[in-house]
C-alpha positions in Angstrom: -115.2 -37.1 170.3 -113.2 -35.6 167.6 -116.3 -34.2 165.8 -116.9 -32.5 169.1 -113.4 -31.3 169.7 -113.1 -30.0 166.1 -115.8 -27.5 167.2 -114.4 -26.3 170.4 -111.9 -23.3 170.7 -109.1 -23.5 173.1 -110.9 -21.5 175.5 -114.0 -23.4 175.4 -112.2 -26.6 175.3 -110.7 -25.4 178.8 -114.6 -25.4 180.1 -116.3 -28.3 177.8 -115.1 -31.8 177.7 -115.9 -33.6 174.2 -116.4 -36.7 176.3 -119.3 -35.0 178.1 -121.0 -33.9 174.8 -120.6 -37.7 173.5 -122.1 -38.9 176.6 -125.1 -36.5 176.2 -125.4 -37.7 172.4 -125.6 -41.2 173.6 -128.1 -40.4 176.3 -130.4 -38.8 173.7 -129.7 -41.4 171.0 -130.5 -44.5 173.3 -133.6 -42.7 174.9 -135.2 -42.0 171.5 -134.2 -45.4 170.1 -135.7 -47.2 173.0 -138.9 -45.3 172.1 -138.6 -46.4 168.5 -138.1 -42.9 167.0 -135.5 -44.0 164.6 -135.6 -45.9 161.3 -132.2 -46.8 159.6 -132.2 -47.9 155.9 -128.6 -47.6 155.2 -125.8 -49.3 157.4 -124.0 -46.0 157.9 -127.2 -44.0 158.8 -126.7 -44.6 162.5 -123.2 -43.0 162.3 -124.7 -40.0 160.2 -127.2 -39.6 162.9 -124.8 -39.6 165.7 -122.5 -37.1 163.9 -125.4 -34.8 163.4 -126.6 -35.1 167.0 -123.1 -34.5 168.2 -122.7 -31.4 166.0 -125.9 -30.1 167.1 -125.2 -30.5 171.0 -121.6 -29.2 170.5 -122.8 -25.9 168.7 -125.6 -25.7 171.4 -123.0 -25.6 174.2 -120.8 -23.3 172.3 -123.8 -20.9 172.1 -124.3 -21.4 175.7 -120.7 -20.6 176.9 -120.5 -17.6 174.5 -123.4 -15.7 176.0 -123.2 -12.8 178.1 -121.2 -13.3 181.3 -120.3 -16.9 180.4 -118.5 -15.8 177.1 -114.9 -17.4 177.2 -113.7 -14.7 174.9 -113.9 -12.1 177.6 -112.4 -14.0 180.5 -109.7 -12.1 182.0 -106.3 -13.6 183.2 -105.2 -14.1 186.9 -103.7 -11.0 188.5 -101.2 -13.4 190.0 -97.7 -12.4 188.8 -96.8 -16.1 188.1 -99.9 -16.5 185.8 -98.9 -13.2 183.9 -95.4 -14.7 183.5 -96.6 -17.7 182.2 -98.9 -15.9 179.6 -96.1 -13.6 178.7 -94.0 -16.7 177.7 -97.0 -18.4 176.0 -98.0 -15.4 174.1 -94.5 -15.4 172.1 -92.7 -17.6 169.9 -89.7 -19.1 171.6 -86.3 -17.8 170.6 -84.1 -20.0 168.6 -81.9 -20.5 171.7 -84.8 -21.5 173.7 -86.3 -23.8 171.2 -82.8 -25.7 170.8 -82.6 -26.2 174.7 -86.1 -27.6 174.7 -85.5 -29.8 171.6 -82.3 -30.8 173.5 -84.0 -31.7 176.8 -86.8 -33.5 175.0 -84.5 -35.5 173.1 -82.6 -36.4 176.1 -85.9 -37.4 178.0 -87.1 -39.6 175.1 -83.7 -41.3 175.0 -84.3 -42.6 178.5 -87.5 -44.2 177.3 -88.0 -47.7 176.1 -88.6 -47.9 172.5 -92.4 -48.9 172.6 -92.9 -46.0 175.2 -91.1 -43.6 173.1 -93.0 -44.3 170.1 -96.4 -43.7 172.1 -95.0 -40.3 173.3 -93.7 -39.3 169.9 -97.4 -40.2 168.4 -99.1 -38.3 171.3 -96.8 -35.2 170.6 -97.6 -35.4 166.9 -101.5 -34.9 167.9 -102.7 -38.5 167.9 -105.4 -39.3 170.6 -105.1 -42.3 172.8 -107.5 -44.3 171.1 -105.8 -43.6 167.7 -102.5 -44.4 169.0 -103.8 -47.7 170.5 -105.5 -48.8 167.2 -102.3 -48.0 165.2 -100.1 -50.0 167.5 -102.4 -52.8 168.6 -102.4 -52.2 172.3 -105.0 -51.1 174.7 -105.9 -47.1 175.3 -105.7 -48.1 179.2 -101.9 -48.8 178.7 -101.4 -45.7 176.8 -103.3 -43.7 179.7 -101.1 -45.5 182.4 -97.9 -44.5 180.5 -99.0 -40.8 180.4 -99.8 -40.9 184.1 -96.7 -42.4 185.0 -94.8 -39.9 182.9 -96.6 -37.0 184.3 -95.8 -38.2 187.9 -92.2 -38.9 187.1 -91.9 -35.0 185.6 -93.7 -33.8 188.7 -90.9 -35.5 190.9 -88.2 -34.1 188.6 -89.6 -30.6 188.9 -86.9 -28.4 191.0 -88.9 -26.7 194.0 -90.0 -23.4 193.4 
C-alpha cells in the first residue's frame, strides 16, 4: 500500500484508496498465477513483480483520474461559507500564537492518555501507518484501529456545538 500511496497526490488520495489498488493487484496476480503465467527464479522475484504490478495499476488509475472532466486538479471548492473559511485556514501557515495554542491543547490531550496509547498516537502523528506501529510495538493493528476509532468518537463528543 505504501508503494501506491507514494504515487498519489493528496487530491487523488481523496478519490483513490491504496487498499483498492492493492486488492486489484492481488486479484490480477492470483488470477494469472492460477493460470501458471509466472515462473520465479529468485526468492524476492515475487515481491519485485508485486511492486511492478502495483506501480503500473496506480499510474493507470492516476492517468484515468487526470483525464478531462475527472481531473482532480481542476476541482472547485465548495461554495458554502464554511468550506471557504476552512480552506482559508488550511491555505496559510498558523500564526505563532495559533501554533502555541495548538501545541498546548495537544499536550494537554496527550497527557490524559495511558502511556501505551500516547505512544501509539505520537507515532501516528509522526506519520507511521497502523501496520508499521503494530510491528514496532509488537501489537495487533486491530488494537491501533480501535484506539483511533475510540479517540475520534471521544473528540466528536468533546466538540462544542456549532
